[in-house]
C-alpha positions as CSV (number, residue, x, y, z in Angstrom):
1,M,129.8,150.2,112.2
2,R,130.5,149.8,108.5
3,V,134.0,148.7,109.3
4,V,132.8,146.0,111.7
5,C,130.3,144.7,109.1
6,A,133.0,144.6,106.4
7,V,135.4,142.7,108.7
8,T,132.7,140.2,109.6
9,I,131.8,139.6,105.9
10,V,135.5,139.1,105.0
11,A,135.9,136.7,107.9
12,M,132.9,134.7,106.9
13,L,134.1,134.5,103.3
14,A,137.7,133.6,104.3
15,G,136.6,130.5,106.4
16,P,135.5,128.3,103.6
17,A,138.5,129.4,101.5
18,C,140.9,128.3,104.2
19,A,139.1,124.9,104.5
20,Q,139.7,124.2,100.9
21,S,143.4,124.8,101.1
22,K,144.2,121.4,102.8
23,A,146.0,118.9,100.5
24,P,143.8,116.0,99.6
25,K,144.7,112.5,100.9
26,T,146.5,110.2,98.5
27,L,144.7,107.0,97.3
28,E,146.9,104.9,99.6
29,E,146.0,106.9,102.6
30,M,142.3,106.6,101.8
31,M,142.6,102.9,101.2
32,D,144.8,102.2,104.2
33,A,147.5,100.0,102.7
34,K,147.3,96.5,104.0
35,T,150.0,94.6,105.7
36,P,151.2,91.3,104.3
37,E,149.4,89.5,107.2
38,Q,146.1,91.2,106.3
39,A,146.6,90.4,102.6
40,E,147.2,86.8,103.4
41,K,144.2,86.6,105.7
42,E,142.0,88.1,103.0
43,R,143.3,85.6,100.4
44,A,142.6,82.7,102.7
45,T,139.1,84.1,103.4
46,D,138.4,84.4,99.7
47,K,139.6,80.9,99.0
48,A,137.4,79.4,101.8
49,Y,134.4,81.3,100.4
50,K,135.0,80.0,96.8
51,E,135.4,76.5,98.1
52,S,132.1,76.8,100.1
53,L,130.3,77.9,96.9
54,K,131.5,74.8,95.1
55,K,129.9,72.6,97.9
56,I,126.4,74.0,97.2
57,P,124.4,71.5,95.1
58,D,123.0,72.5,91.8
59,A,119.5,73.9,92.1
60,K,116.7,71.6,90.9
61,A,114.0,72.8,88.5
62,P,111.3,74.7,90.4
63,A,108.4,72.5,91.6
64,D,105.1,73.0,90.0
65,P,102.3,72.0,92.4
66,W,99.6,72.6,89.9
67,G,101.4,70.6,87.1
68,S,99.1,67.6,87.4
69,A,96.0,69.8,87.5
70,R,96.4,71.2,84.0
71,S,97.4,69.4,80.8
72,M,100.0,70.7,78.4
73,N,97.7,70.5,75.4
74,A,94.7,72.3,77.0
75,P,92.5,74.1,74.4
76,N,92.2,77.8,74.7
77,T,89.1,78.5,76.8
78,A,88.7,82.1,75.8
79,A,85.7,82.1,73.4
80,K,86.0,84.5,70.5
81,T,83.0,86.7,70.3
82,P,81.8,87.9,67.0
83,A,82.5,91.5,66.2
84,A,79.5,93.7,66.9
85,K,77.7,94.8,63.8
86,R,78.4,98.4,63.0
87,S,76.1,100.8,61.1
88,P,77.4,101.8,57.7
89,A,79.6,104.8,57.7
90,K,77.8,108.0,56.9
91,T,79.1,110.3,54.3
92,G,78.6,114.0,54.1
93,S,79.0,116.7,56.7
94,T,77.6,116.6,60.2
95,A,76.9,120.2,60.9
96,N,75.6,120.9,64.4
C-alpha cells in the first residue's frame, strides 16, 4: 500500500515538471510574422485612417446655454456672516 501511495505521489509531482520542459515559443512565432501583402495592406489601412482624421473639422468651443442668463461680473451672492461671539477663554484647571 505504501508503495502504491509513493508511486502516485511521484507521478503527481512529475506531471507539472514535464509540462515545464517544453521550449518557449520565439517572439516571431508568437507575433506570427506578416507576409509582404499583409504589411502593405496594414500600411494602406493606416494611411487611410490618418487621412480620414484630417477630414474631421476642428471642434468648436462648447456651447453654454446659460451664458445669457448670468453676467460675467456678477457679485458674489454668498453673504458673509459675522463670526459668533465667543466667551472669553477660561484659565485654570477644570477638574471634574
